C-alpha positions as CSV (number, residue, x, y, z in Angstrom):
1,M,41.6,163.2,185.0
2,I,39.7,164.0,181.7
3,A,39.2,160.9,179.8
4,K,37.0,162.2,177.0
5,E,38.4,164.1,174.0
6,N,37.1,167.6,173.3
7,A,35.2,167.7,176.6
8,V,33.3,170.9,177.4
9,I,33.5,172.1,181.0
10,L,31.2,175.0,181.8
11,F,31.5,177.2,184.9
12,Q,28.4,179.2,186.0
13,G,27.8,181.7,188.7
14,D,28.0,185.3,189.7
15,S,30.9,187.8,190.1
16,I,33.0,185.3,192.0
17,T,33.0,183.2,188.8
18,D,32.8,186.1,186.3
19,A,35.9,188.0,187.4
20,N,36.1,190.2,184.3
21,R,35.9,187.4,181.7
22,D,35.8,188.3,178.0
23,R,32.3,188.4,176.5
24,G,33.3,188.8,172.9
25,L,35.3,186.8,170.3
26,H,38.0,185.9,172.8
27,Q,35.9,184.5,175.6
28,K,37.3,181.0,175.1
29,H,40.8,182.3,175.9
30,F,40.3,185.2,178.3
31,I,38.3,183.3,180.9
32,G,38.6,185.8,183.7
33,Q,40.7,186.1,186.8
34,S,38.8,183.8,189.1
35,Y,39.2,180.2,190.3
36,V,38.0,179.2,186.8
37,Y,41.2,180.5,185.4
38,L,43.3,178.5,187.9
39,I,41.4,175.3,187.4
40,S,41.3,175.6,183.6
41,A,45.0,176.4,183.5
42,R,45.9,173.3,185.5
43,L,43.6,170.9,183.7
44,S,44.3,172.3,180.2
45,N,48.0,171.6,180.8
46,D,47.5,168.2,182.4
47,N,45.1,167.1,179.6
48,A,46.4,168.8,176.5
49,E,46.2,165.6,174.5
50,K,42.4,165.5,175.1
51,N,41.9,169.2,174.0
52,P,39.3,170.1,176.6
53,L,37.4,173.4,176.3
54,F,36.7,175.5,179.4
55,I,33.9,178.0,179.3
56,N,33.1,180.7,181.9
57,R,29.6,182.1,181.7
58,G,29.4,183.6,185.2
59,I,27.7,187.0,185.4
60,S,28.3,189.5,188.2
61,G,25.2,190.2,190.3
62,N,23.4,187.0,189.3
63,R,21.1,185.0,191.6
64,V,19.9,181.5,191.0
65,S,16.8,182.8,189.2
66,D,19.0,184.8,186.9
67,L,20.9,181.7,186.0
68,Y,17.7,179.9,185.2
69,A,16.5,182.8,183.0
70,R,19.6,182.5,180.7
71,W,20.1,178.7,181.0
72,N,19.0,177.9,177.4
73,E,21.6,180.2,175.9
74,D,24.3,179.8,178.5
75,A,24.1,176.1,179.3
76,F,21.9,173.9,177.1
77,S,23.0,175.4,173.8
78,L,26.6,174.7,174.7
79,N,26.0,171.0,175.3
80,P,28.6,170.8,178.1
81,D,29.9,167.5,179.5
82,V,30.3,169.1,182.9
83,I,28.6,172.0,184.6
84,S,30.1,173.6,187.7
85,I,27.8,176.0,189.6
86,L,28.8,178.5,192.4
87,I,25.9,180.7,193.3
88,G,24.1,182.1,196.3
89,V,25.8,185.3,197.6
90,N,23.6,187.6,195.6
91,D,20.4,185.8,196.8
92,A,21.7,186.5,200.3
93,W,22.8,190.0,199.5
94,R,19.4,191.1,198.2
95,T,17.7,189.7,201.3
96,M,20.1,191.1,203.8
97,S,20.0,194.5,202.1
98,G,16.1,194.5,202.1
99,E,15.9,195.1,198.4
100,P,12.6,194.6,196.6
101,S,14.2,191.8,194.5
102,G,14.9,190.0,197.8
103,A,11.4,190.2,199.1
104,T,10.9,186.5,198.8
105,D,13.7,183.9,199.0
106,R,13.6,181.8,195.8
107,F,17.0,180.2,196.3
108,E,16.0,176.6,196.8
109,R,13.0,176.8,194.5
110,A,14.9,178.3,191.6
111,Y,17.9,176.0,192.1
112,R,15.8,172.9,192.2
113,H,13.9,174.0,189.0
114,L,17.2,174.6,187.2
115,L,18.6,171.2,188.2
116,E,15.4,169.4,187.3
117,E,15.4,170.9,183.8
118,T,19.1,170.3,183.4
119,R,18.7,166.6,184.2
120,E,15.8,166.4,181.7
121,V,17.6,168.2,178.8
122,L,21.2,167.0,179.5
123,P,20.8,163.7,181.4
124,D,24.5,162.7,180.8
125,T,26.1,166.0,181.9
126,R,28.0,165.8,185.2
127,L,27.0,168.4,187.7
128,I,29.3,170.0,190.3
129,L,27.7,172.2,192.9
130,C,30.0,174.4,194.9
131,E,29.0,175.5,198.4
132,P,28.5,179.3,198.9
133,F,30.7,180.8,201.6
134,V,31.1,184.0,203.6
135,L,33.5,185.5,206.1
136,K,33.3,188.6,208.3
137,G,34.2,191.7,206.3
138,S,33.0,195.1,205.3
139,A,30.0,193.8,203.4
140,T,28.9,191.4,206.1
141,E,30.0,192.5,209.5
142,E,27.1,194.9,210.3
143,K,24.6,192.1,210.0
144,W,27.0,189.2,210.5
145,S,24.7,186.9,212.4
146,G,22.1,187.2,209.7
147,W,24.6,186.6,206.9
148,K,26.0,183.6,208.7
149,E,22.6,182.1,209.3
150,L,21.2,182.7,205.8
151,V,24.3,181.5,203.9
152,G,24.5,178.6,206.3
153,R,21.0,177.7,205.2
154,Y,21.9,178.0,201.6
155,Q,24.9,175.7,202.2
156,G,22.6,173.0,203.6
157,I,20.3,173.4,200.5
158,V,23.2,173.0,198.1
159,R,24.4,169.9,199.9
160,K,20.9,168.4,199.8
161,L,20.4,169.2,196.1
162,A,23.8,167.7,195.2
163,D,22.8,164.5,196.9
164,E,19.3,164.5,195.4
165,F,20.5,165.1,191.8
166,G,23.6,163.0,191.9
167,A,26.0,165.9,191.7
168,I,29.5,166.3,193.1
169,F,29.3,168.7,196.2
170,V,32.4,170.9,196.7
171,P,32.5,172.2,200.3
172,L,34.1,175.6,200.6
173,Q,33.1,177.2,203.9
174,D,35.4,175.0,205.9
175,A,38.3,175.7,203.5
176,F,37.9,179.5,204.1
177,D,37.4,179.0,207.9
178,E,40.7,177.2,208.0
179,A,42.4,179.8,205.8
180,A,41.1,182.5,208.1
181,Q,43.2,180.9,210.9
182,R,46.3,181.5,208.8
183,A,45.6,185.2,207.9
184,E,42.8,187.6,208.6
185,P,39.6,187.1,206.6
186,I,40.1,190.1,204.3
187,Y,43.3,188.4,203.1
188,W,41.0,185.8,201.5
189,L,37.7,187.6,200.9
190,Y,38.4,191.3,200.7
191,D,34.9,192.3,201.7
192,G,33.8,189.1,203.3
193,V,32.3,187.9,200.0
194,H,34.6,188.4,197.0
195,P,37.8,186.4,196.9
196,T,41.3,187.9,196.5
197,G,43.8,186.0,194.4
198,A,44.6,183.9,197.4
199,G,40.9,183.2,198.0
200,H,40.4,182.1,194.4
201,D,43.2,179.7,194.9
202,V,41.4,178.3,198.0
203,I,38.4,177.6,195.8
204,A,40.5,176.1,192.9
205,R,42.5,173.8,195.2
206,R,39.4,172.4,197.0
207,W,37.5,172.0,193.7
208,L,40.3,170.0,192.1
209,E,40.8,168.0,195.3
210,V,37.1,167.0,195.4
211,V,36.5,166.5,191.7
212,Q,39.6,164.4,191.3
213,K,38.3,162.0,194.0
214,H,35.1,161.5,192.1
215,G,36.6,161.2,188.7
216,F,35.8,163.7,186.0
217,V,34.6,163.1,182.5
């Protein structure tokens, strides 16, 4: 799956990606407890001869605008061969909570700006855009219709941007909808937003399935 030797694969996002990753000297090895760990474990084993490096720079609480603010340090300076992005829940959360930081919705504007600059600075880097997702749970059920509508709009934006910027689009909402037919939503997303171990496996399996179909690096 990974053809290039010493390929650098960068994962970016919020708490769903972060998942208690190490931020010090051992961050290359202690990559957190999210889908990133599951993906990197599988691909590191399968491609050991190529010596790939997996980097997790997700930060809990981040919105797209937060990603852009740290993109020089946490993306460009790493010169990755692949960047995988999963973002959106905090943009929705600030809006749905009526917080001042969510007074205007900058999701599409900031995401587009980030991708435009990435294509300019790293034209050969492969982009993987993961679809934000939501289920009914303690964090979402009170305003469920609003959550579903807003996250649904973000899903359309990410799909459109992936097509526009030649990125691989990883659909995730349908995977969680299908999973929720097997067990109650909190089995997969314990508050309707954050994945359990089983939920992270849903993401990892879909990511690997989609990316393998498109080739990798």
